[in-house]
N, C-alpha and C positions, 0 to 999 in steps of 0.2 A: 918527762917529771915532773911533775907540777909543786908550783907553789904553796909552803906552808899557808892553809886559810886558818883566819879564826872568828864567828863568828859570835857574838852578846845575844842575846835572845830571851824570850819570855815565852812561855807552853803560849799565851792567847794571844801573838801574832802574825796577822795573816801575811804582815811581808816579811818576816821573817821566813815563814814559809817559802814566800815567792824569791825571796835570796837564793835559799837552801836548792832548790830546782834549779832555778836557774845554772847554781854554782853546778849541780850532780848534769844537767844537758851538756856545760861546759868540759865533765870529763872526771871533775875531780872525784875521788871516792872517797878520799877522807875530811871532814870539817869539824876542827876544833870546837864543840859547841860549848860556849857559857852561859848559862843560867843564871840572869840577873834579877829576877822573879825570886825563886828563893832562900838567896844569897846575900843581903845587902852590901856587905864588902863587895862585892864583884859589881854591883852595880856603882858603887861610888869609886874603884877602878876604872872600871869603863868612864866614867863621866871624864876624874882625871887624865887620862890616858887620851883623849877622845876632845873632850870641852867640851860634847854632845850626850842630851840625858836621852834623848829616845831610843830607842830597838828599830831593827837589826843596823848593829852599827859593823862593819867588816874590816877586815885588814887581809891581805894577800901579802905574804912574807912583807914584808916592813912597814907596807906603804898600807896609810888607812885611807882605805876607797869610800869610806862614809856609811850610808844607809842603800835600801835597796834602791829606791831610783837613781841613786850616783853611782852603784856598780850598774845598772838598767843600762842610763848614759851612759858610760863608759865601754861595754860592750856596741851596742849599736854606736859610736865611734871608731871601733874596732880595735880599741887595747887593751879591752879584757884577756883576749888572747895570748898576747906577746908580756901580759905581766904575770896570768897565769905559770909562763911556759920560763919563766924568772928572764925575761930579757929587755 
């Protein structure tokens, strides 16, 4: 069972695509994707929740991972798998 993943993104964001591909490579089959470029209210909500303005912003379960660089670094450090598995 993989944790619930939320990905705040925009349509033209290459780092968003890279984040989604990395998560899919890790076996994540369902990602709740929230487009912040179509709904300004969602961008405001993302900024209030994360304290950041850039996309992607990624949550795994209740944990704010950050952006793509943060997600990649977490994976390289060996922490992403356990987070995805809720451990």
